[in-house]
C-alpha positions as CSV (number, residue, x, y, z in Angstrom):
1,M,0.1,0.0,0.1
2,A,1.4,3.5,-1.1
3,E,2.3,6.0,1.5
4,P,-0.1,8.8,1.9
5,L,0.6,12.1,0.1
6,A,1.3,15.4,2.0
7,V,1.5,18.7,-0.1
8,L,4.1,21.3,1.0
9,L,3.2,24.8,-0.4
10,L,6.4,26.9,-0.5
11,G,6.9,30.6,-1.4
12,P,7.5,34.0,-0.2
13,T,5.1,36.0,1.8
14,G,2.4,37.6,-0.3
15,S,2.7,34.9,-3.0
16,G,-0.8,33.5,-2.6
17,K,-0.1,30.3,-0.7
18,T,-3.2,30.6,1.3
19,A,-5.5,31.2,-1.6
20,L,-4.0,28.0,-3.3
21,S,-4.1,26.0,-0.2
22,L,-7.8,26.6,0.1
23,V,-8.4,25.6,-3.5
24,L,-6.5,22.5,-3.1
25,G,-8.2,21.6,0.2
26,E,-11.6,22.1,-1.3
27,R,-10.8,20.2,-4.4
28,F,-9.2,17.2,-2.7
29,G,-10.7,17.0,0.8
30,G,-7.6,18.4,2.5
31,E,-6.8,19.9,5.8
32,I,-4.4,22.8,6.2
33,V,-1.3,22.8,8.3
34,S,0.1,26.2,8.9
35,C,3.9,26.6,8.8
36,D,4.0,30.0,10.1
37,S,6.0,31.1,13.3
38,V,3.9,34.2,14.1
39,A,0.4,32.5,13.2
40,V,1.0,30.2,16.2
41,Y,0.2,33.1,18.5
42,R,-3.2,34.0,19.8
43,G,-3.9,37.5,19.2
44,M,-1.4,38.1,16.6
45,D,-3.8,38.3,13.7
46,L,-3.2,41.1,11.5
47,G,0.6,41.3,11.3
48,S,0.6,37.4,10.6
49,A,-2.0,37.5,7.7
50,K,-3.6,34.5,9.2
51,P,-6.4,33.0,7.2
52,S,-9.7,34.9,7.9
53,A,-12.3,33.4,10.3
54,A,-14.4,32.4,7.3
55,E,-11.5,30.8,5.5
56,Q,-10.7,28.8,8.6
57,A,-14.3,27.8,9.0
58,G,-14.3,26.4,5.5
59,L,-11.6,23.8,6.0
60,P,-9.9,22.5,9.2
61,H,-6.7,24.4,9.9
62,H,-4.1,23.3,12.3
63,L,-1.3,25.2,14.2
64,I,-3.0,28.4,14.1
65,D,-3.5,30.1,17.7
66,I,-2.0,27.4,19.7
67,A,0.2,29.5,22.1
68,D,0.2,32.8,23.9
69,P,2.8,35.4,22.6
70,D,4.7,35.1,25.9
71,Q,5.1,31.4,25.4
72,P,8.4,30.5,23.6
73,F,7.4,28.2,20.5
74,T,10.4,26.6,19.0
75,A,11.1,24.8,15.5
76,G,11.3,21.6,17.5
77,A,7.9,22.1,19.2
78,Y,6.5,22.9,15.8
79,S,7.9,19.8,14.2
80,R,6.3,17.6,16.8
81,A,2.9,19.3,16.5
82,A,2.9,19.3,12.7
83,R,4.0,15.7,12.5
84,A,1.1,14.8,14.7
85,A,-1.2,16.7,12.8
86,L,-0.1,15.0,9.5
87,R,-0.6,11.6,11.0
88,Q,-4.2,12.6,12.3
89,I,-5.0,14.0,8.9
90,A,-3.9,11.1,6.9
91,G,-5.7,8.9,9.5
92,R,-9.0,10.5,8.5
93,V,-8.0,9.8,4.7
94,K,-7.8,13.5,4.2
95,L,-5.0,15.2,2.2
96,P,-2.6,17.2,4.6
97,I,-1.5,20.5,3.0
98,V,1.4,22.3,4.7
99,T,1.1,26.1,3.9
100,G,3.4,28.8,5.1
101,G,6.7,30.7,4.8
102,T,8.7,29.8,7.9
103,G,11.6,27.9,6.2
104,L,13.2,26.8,9.4
105,Y,9.8,25.3,10.6
106,L,9.5,23.5,7.3
107,R,12.8,21.9,7.4
108,A,12.2,20.9,11.1
109,L,9.1,19.2,9.9
110,T,10.7,17.3,6.8
111,E,14.3,16.8,8.1
112,G,14.0,16.9,11.9
113,L,16.3,18.8,14.2
114,F,19.5,17.4,15.8
115,A,18.9,15.8,19.2
116,G,21.1,18.1,21.1
117,P,21.0,18.6,24.9
118,E,18.4,20.8,26.6
119,R,19.4,24.5,27.0
120,Q,21.4,25.5,30.0
121,H,20.3,28.9,31.0
122,E,23.1,29.6,33.4
123,L,25.6,28.7,31.1
124,R,24.0,30.7,28.3
125,A,24.1,33.8,30.7
126,R,27.8,33.3,31.4
127,L,28.5,33.1,27.7
128,E,26.5,36.3,27.0
129,Q,28.4,38.0,29.9
130,S,31.8,36.9,28.5
131,R,30.7,38.0,25.1
132,Q,29.9,41.6,26.3
133,R,33.2,41.6,28.2
134,H,35.6,40.4,25.7
135,G,33.8,41.6,22.3
136,A,31.6,40.2,19.8
137,A,34.3,38.1,18.1
138,W,35.0,36.2,21.3
139,L,32.4,33.6,21.0
140,H,33.6,32.7,17.5
141,R,37.2,32.2,18.7
142,V,35.9,30.0,21.5
143,L,33.9,27.9,19.2
144,S,36.9,27.6,16.6
145,R,38.9,25.9,19.6
146,F,36.0,23.5,20.4
147,D,34.6,22.7,17.0
148,P,36.3,24.1,14.0
149,P,33.6,22.6,11.5
150,S,30.7,24.4,13.2
151,A,32.9,27.6,13.6
152,E,33.3,27.6,9.9
153,R,29.6,26.9,9.2
154,I,28.3,29.6,11.8
155,H,28.9,33.4,11.0
156,A,30.9,35.1,13.6
157,N,28.0,37.7,14.3
158,D,25.4,35.1,14.8
159,T,25.4,35.2,18.5
160,P,22.3,32.8,19.4
161,K,23.8,29.9,17.1
162,L,27.4,30.5,18.6
163,I,26.1,30.2,22.1
164,R,23.9,27.3,21.2
165,A,27.1,25.4,19.6
166,I,29.2,26.2,22.5
167,E,26.6,25.0,24.9
168,V,26.2,21.7,23.0
169,C,30.1,21.2,23.0
170,L,30.3,21.7,26.8
171,T,27.3,19.8,27.7
172,A,27.7,16.8,25.5
173,R,31.5,16.9,25.9
174,K,32.0,16.5,22.3
175,P,31.7,18.9,19.3
176,M,28.3,19.7,18.0
177,S,29.3,18.7,14.6
178,E,29.7,15.2,15.9
179,V,26.2,15.0,17.5
180,L,24.3,16.3,14.8
181,A,21.7,13.6,14.2
182,R,18.5,14.4,12.4
183,D,15.2,12.6,12.4
184,P,13.6,12.9,9.0
185,L,9.8,12.7,8.3
186,T,8.8,9.2,7.3
187,G,5.4,7.6,6.2
188,F,4.5,10.2,3.8
189,R,5.2,11.1,0.0
190,L,6.0,14.6,-0.1
191,L,4.9,17.1,-3.1
192,R,6.6,20.3,-3.0
193,I,4.9,23.1,-5.0
194,G,6.7,26.3,-4.9
195,L,5.2,29.9,-6.0
196,N,7.6,32.4,-7.4
197,P,5.6,35.2,-8.9
198,P,7.2,38.0,-10.7
199,R,9.4,40.1,-8.4
200,Q,8.0,43.6,-9.0
201,A,4.4,42.3,-8.8
202,L,5.1,40.7,-5.5
203,Y,6.7,43.8,-4.1
204,D,3.8,45.8,-5.2
205,R,1.5,43.4,-3.5
206,L,3.7,43.5,-0.2
207,N,3.8,47.2,-0.1
208,A,-0.2,47.3,-0.5
209,R,-0.5,44.5,2.2
210,A,1.8,46.2,4.8
211,A,-0.3,49.4,4.4
212,A,-3.4,47.6,4.6
213,M,-2.3,45.9,8.0
214,F,-1.8,49.4,9.5
215,A,-5.1,50.7,8.2
216,A,-6.8,47.6,9.6
217,G,-5.5,48.5,13.1
218,L,-2.1,46.8,13.5
219,V,-1.0,49.5,16.1
220,Q,-4.2,49.0,17.9
221,E,-3.7,45.2,18.0
222,T,-0.2,45.9,19.2
223,R,-1.2,48.1,22.0
224,A,-3.6,45.4,23.4
225,L,-0.8,42.8,23.0
226,L,1.8,44.9,24.9
227,A,-0.9,45.7,27.6
228,C,-1.4,42.0,28.0
229,Y,2.0,40.4,27.7
230,G,4.5,43.3,27.6
231,P,7.5,43.6,25.1
232,V,7.7,39.8,24.5
233,K,10.0,38.6,21.8
234,A,7.1,37.5,19.5
235,L,6.3,41.3,19.1
236,D,9.7,41.7,17.2
237,S,8.5,40.1,14.2
238,L,7.7,42.1,11.1
239,G,5.0,44.7,11.2
240,Y,4.6,44.2,15.1
241,R,8.3,45.7,15.5
242,Q,7.3,48.7,13.6
243,A,3.9,49.2,15.4
244,V,5.8,49.1,18.7
245,S,8.0,51.8,17.6
246,V,4.9,53.7,16.7
247,L,3.6,53.3,20.1
248,T,6.9,54.2,21.8
249,G,7.4,57.3,19.7
250,G,10.2,55.9,17.9
251,L,8.5,56.1,14.5
252,S,5.7,58.2,12.8
253,E,2.9,55.7,11.4
254,K,4.1,56.8,7.9
255,T,7.6,55.9,8.5
256,A,6.7,52.5,10.2
257,I,4.6,51.6,7.1
258,A,7.5,52.3,4.7
259,E,9.9,50.3,7.2
260,A,7.5,47.4,7.2
261,Q,7.2,47.5,3.4
262,Q,11.0,47.3,3.0
263,G,11.1,44.6,5.7
264,H,8.6,42.5,3.9
265,R,10.3,42.9,0.7
266,N,13.7,41.8,2.1
267,Y,12.0,38.9,3.9
268,A,10.4,37.7,0.7
269,K,14.1,37.6,-0.8
270,R,15.5,35.6,1.9
271,Q,12.6,33.2,1.7
272,L,13.3,32.5,-1.9
273,T,16.8,32.0,-1.1
274,W,15.7,29.5,1.6
275,F,13.3,27.7,-0.5
276,R,15.5,27.2,-3.5
277,R,17.6,24.9,-1.4
278,E,14.5,22.6,-0.9
279,P,14.7,19.4,-3.0
280,D,12.4,18.5,-5.9
281,V,10.2,21.7,-5.7
282,N,7.8,22.1,-8.5
283,W,8.0,25.8,-9.1
284,I,5.2,27.8,-10.7
285,E,6.2,31.5,-11.7
286,A,2.9,33.1,-10.7
287,F,0.6,34.0,-7.8
288,G,-1.4,31.3,-6.0
289,D,-4.6,33.0,-6.5
290,E,-4.4,32.9,-10.3
291,P,-6.7,30.4,-12.1
292,E,-3.7,29.1,-14.2
293,T,-1.7,28.6,-11.2
294,Q,-4.5,26.6,-9.4
295,A,-5.0,24.4,-12.4
296,S,-1.3,23.6,-12.6
297,A,-1.3,22.7,-8.9
298,I,-4.4,20.7,-9.2
299,N,-2.9,18.5,-12.1
300,L,0.3,18.2,-9.9
301,V,-1.6,16.9,-6.9
302,Q,-3.9,14.6,-9.1
303,G,-0.8,13.2,-10.8
304,N,0.6,12.0,-7.4
305,L,-2.4,10.7,-5.7
């Protein structure tokens, strides 16, 4: 008996993944599994461009609104929850459709994450204090002594990854490069469909969407989140970061919109760079809400069922 199919919709923000996922879900009896690191948080609606209440009511959606903004939600937690959702959906003889633009979450789902030791908060604090005392390059020099392959792979300015690598080396008593052990997803055939619309048209949509988020009340939504949770890390995401600056007097709303527009354009470029490293992607050079794109995607899914 053939393994069940799971569809992975990839592409930059604003490329129409949600629209395409809804069409495929309706056509093939699917359920949507969100792959978005902001949509997991309750109350963060406008800035994450979550599917609307009507869209979510039309088809079952998973991994949206499952954590409060002051609860850290990691790629590992996403992988475990998404894999459980895929198994449940397949068990109902439905088509899982993974949709979203968080590349790290997608990779954690499909390839797994290495089984490193748990975080050591005291050790991390000491490493951060040492970095502040000795300078930004100190962590990279330390990692170069403990684990040259990891030091070559991790940029000297990437403090979080440097601290994690040193933490693993000290806790596991061996280089992180030796304890890397991934747990790839099994039990599914994966069909990757990528959206890559014309760049200028994508930028125009992103500019309009960022402005629309502010017009719809992003600053007010952010004010309510700050009042409830304080300046949590989740509010450092695109759109919310600029809205926080409006509330604290750092930016005018006009400037905040311009910065959010630029941020979304930059993010789209980074997403495309990341997703182009994914294997076996069926790229469609158009938006997901265009009929020709939807027809092509339907044919791809039909041919793999």
